[in-house]
C-alpha positions as CSV (number, residue, x, y, z in Angstrom):
1,M,0.0,0.0,0.0
2,L,1.2,3.5,-0.9
3,I,0.1,6.9,0.3
4,Y,0.3,10.0,-1.9
5,N,0.5,12.9,0.6
6,V,-0.2,16.5,-0.4
7,T,0.5,19.1,2.3
8,T,-0.7,22.6,1.8
9,K,-0.3,25.9,3.7
10,I,-3.0,28.4,2.9
11,D,-3.4,32.1,3.4
12,P,-5.9,32.9,6.2
13,S,-7.9,35.0,3.7
14,I,-9.0,31.9,1.8
15,H,-9.2,29.4,4.7
16,E,-13.0,28.7,4.8
17,N,-13.5,28.8,1.1
18,W,-10.5,26.6,0.4
19,V,-11.6,24.0,2.9
20,N,-15.0,23.9,1.4
21,W,-13.6,23.6,-2.1
22,M,-11.3,20.8,-1.0
23,K,-14.2,18.9,0.5
24,D,-16.8,19.6,-2.1
25,T,-14.8,19.7,-5.4
26,H,-11.1,18.9,-5.4
27,I,-11.0,15.7,-3.3
28,P,-14.1,14.3,-5.0
29,D,-12.4,15.1,-8.4
30,V,-9.2,13.3,-7.3
31,M,-11.2,10.3,-6.0
32,Q,-13.2,10.1,-9.3
33,T,-9.9,9.3,-11.2
34,G,-10.2,5.8,-9.8
35,C,-6.6,5.7,-8.8
36,F,-7.1,5.8,-5.0
37,T,-9.0,3.6,-2.6
38,H,-9.6,6.1,0.1
39,Y,-8.2,9.3,1.7
40,H,-7.8,11.2,4.9
41,F,-8.1,15.0,5.0
42,V,-6.4,16.5,8.1
43,R,-5.3,19.8,9.6
44,I,-1.8,19.9,11.1
45,V,-2.2,21.2,14.6
46,D,1.3,21.3,16.1
47,I,2.6,24.0,13.8
48,D,2.7,27.8,13.8
49,D,-0.5,28.9,12.1
50,S,0.3,32.7,12.3
51,D,0.8,32.9,8.6
52,G,-2.0,30.4,7.8
53,P,-3.2,26.9,8.6
54,T,-1.6,23.8,7.1
55,Y,-3.6,20.8,5.8
56,A,-2.7,17.4,4.4
57,V,-4.6,15.0,2.3
58,Q,-3.4,11.4,2.2
59,Y,-4.6,9.4,-0.8
60,F,-4.2,5.7,-0.5
61,L,-3.2,3.5,-3.5
62,E,-2.7,-0.2,-4.0
63,N,0.4,0.0,-6.2
64,R,2.8,2.2,-8.1
65,E,1.0,1.7,-11.4
66,Q,-2.0,3.6,-10.0
67,Y,0.2,6.4,-8.8
68,D,1.9,6.6,-12.2
69,R,-1.5,6.7,-14.0
70,Y,-2.7,9.5,-11.7
71,I,0.5,11.6,-12.3
72,E,0.6,11.0,-16.1
73,T,-3.2,11.3,-16.8
74,Y,-4.8,13.5,-14.1
75,S,-2.5,15.5,-11.9
76,T,-1.5,18.4,-14.2
77,A,-5.1,19.4,-14.8
78,L,-6.1,19.1,-11.2
79,R,-3.1,21.2,-10.1
80,Q,-3.9,23.8,-12.7
81,D,-7.4,24.1,-11.3
82,A,-6.1,24.8,-7.9
83,T,-3.5,27.3,-9.2
84,M,-6.2,29.2,-11.2
85,L,-8.5,29.5,-8.2
86,W,-6.0,30.2,-5.4
87,G,-2.7,31.3,-7.0
88,Q,-0.1,32.4,-4.6
89,L,-2.5,32.2,-1.6
90,M,-1.4,28.5,-1.1
91,I,1.8,26.6,-1.3
92,G,2.2,22.9,-1.1
93,F,4.4,19.9,-1.5
94,R,3.8,16.3,-2.4
95,S,5.4,13.0,-1.4
96,L,4.8,9.4,-2.1
97,M,5.1,7.1,0.9
98,T,4.9,3.4,1.5
99,V,3.1,1.8,4.4
100,V,5.7,-0.1,6.6
101,N,3.4,-2.1,8.9
């Protein structure tokens, strides 16, 4: 099992709208690709939020082929949607992890 983790720090001015967009639009769009089995959407709480809150979404995959299909087929358009809506008011990084236990 693999986890595709996307961590994003957002500007306080978009906080509520961004969270709603993630729950109502972006995460459902990612899940509709069929590449992931399930996800967790979490807020990171032991971090300085003075310049905005930080969230992470962990998308779970069965194998590397699903990840490669997501990256090659879907990720560019989904990232562009986010950039067009929120621009420089968010910054994120992505990582691919494997479950050890």
